[in-house]
N, C-alpha and C positions, 0 to 999 in steps of 0.2 A: 589473464586478468585484463579487465577493460580499463583503458586511459581515460582520464575525465579531464574536462575543461575547468578553468578557473570559475569559482562559485559567483552567481550574480552578485551585484553590489548589496551590501547590507545583508547578506543572506549566506554567511560563511559555512552553515551546515547543509546548504543544498549544492548537489553535485550533479552535473550534467556529463554522461558518457560522450566521449568523442570518437570512439571507434569500437568495432566489435558489434555483436549482436544487438546490443541496446544503445547504440550510437544514437545521441539526441534524446533519449529518456532521461529521467530525472530521479534522484534518489536522496533521501535525507540520511546524514551521519550523525545527528545530535543524539539519537536513541541508540546506544552502544548494543542493547540486545538484539534489535532488528538487523544492524549493522553486521554484528556476528553471526545471525542467523540466515542473512539473506545471501547476496544483495538481492533486494527487492526494487523494482523500477516502476515508474509511471510516466505516462505521457498525455498530453490533451489532445484529442482529436479534433478535426476541423468542425464538427457538428457540436463541439462543446462537451462532449462525454469524455471521461478519463477511461484509461486503459492501464491497468497493472500486469506485471508479469515477473516471473523467475524462472531460470532454468534450473531443473532438479538435478543437484550434485549428491555424490555420496553421503556427504554430511547431513543432508535432508532425510535421510532413511532410517526407519525403525528396524528391528531386528529380523523383521519378515522381508526387507528389501523393497517396502512400499514408503511413499512418503509419510512420515511421522505426523500424527494429528496435531501435535503442538505447532509444528512447521505450518501447517494449513491454518491453524488458528491465528499465529503470528502474522502470517502474511495477509490474512483477511483483516486484522485489526490495521495494519499498515494501510490496506486498501480503503478501510473507512475513511481515514484522514486524507487520502487522495481524492476520492470520490467527492467529499465534502469541502475540498480545497477553496472552491469558489464562494462559499458560504462563510469560511472562517474568517473571523477579523481579530482574533486574538489567539492565543495559546489555549489549547483545549485538552481534554483528557476523556479517556472512554470510561463511562459509568456503567454501562450494561452491553453485554454481548451474548448472542444466542447464535446456536449453529447446529447444522445436520451434516453428518458424514454419508457421502451417496456412494462413492465409488474410490478406488486406490489409483494411484499414480506412481511411475517408477523412475528411476535414474534416467536422465536425458531428456525427458518429457518437457515441454514448455507449459507451465501452468500460468492462466491469465484470469484476471479478476475483472468483473465489471459490475455496476450496479447504478443506483439512483439514490438522490436523497429524497425521502417521502415527506418529510417536513423540516423546515428550519426556522426554528422560534427565537426569541430574544436570547436564551440561554442554552438551550438544547438542540440539537441537529440528530435527526433519525435517518439511518441509512440501511439500505438492504442491498444485497449482492450475491453473486455466485462465482465459484471458481471452476473452470474447465481446462481441459487439455484436448486440443483438437476437436473442438465442439462437444467433448463427452463431459457432461456435469459429473462435478467430484465433489462439490460441497457448496451449501448454502449458508448464508450468514446474514445477522441483522444486528446493529449495535446503535447505541446512543451516545453521542459525543457532549460533553459539557463545556462551554466555552468558560476560561479562566477569567476571573474579574480583572486581572491586571492588564490594563491596556497597553500595546506596544504600537510603534510605527508601523504602517503598513510593509515598509522594506524589510523589517525585522520578521514579520509571519510571512511574506512572500505567498507560496502557493500551499499553505497548510502545515500539518504537523508540527 
């Protein structure tokens, strides 16, 4: 288990790992489905891009001992919000999601997600990305995030999700 540092002020659902493989990486704990199916992590790179990752555990596997497709989809949905973090200014929800399964991954592999915001409008943000393991493409995805009308203080939204 990874120890975590206290959450940043105004953002009790944001956790930052303080040790282990993901030291310095962030995760959200507000979404209990993602929390129970992860842990999924993200960090902001020096060039402004967002990198997401998780280490495959036995609980992520299907009956054939490969990563369950639902796990890939859940992680990709998590990545949508991390990738769009700089454009989010209020709470948001996923309104469309598409994906393609390219290859299988197994227990112990590090799965990474990267992507880009293709357009950020007034209420919708369009994102596309890819999951890889050791440079091997596993899964492509695209999604549309809709900002929720209720405005909140920037400290409450923090870096997304």
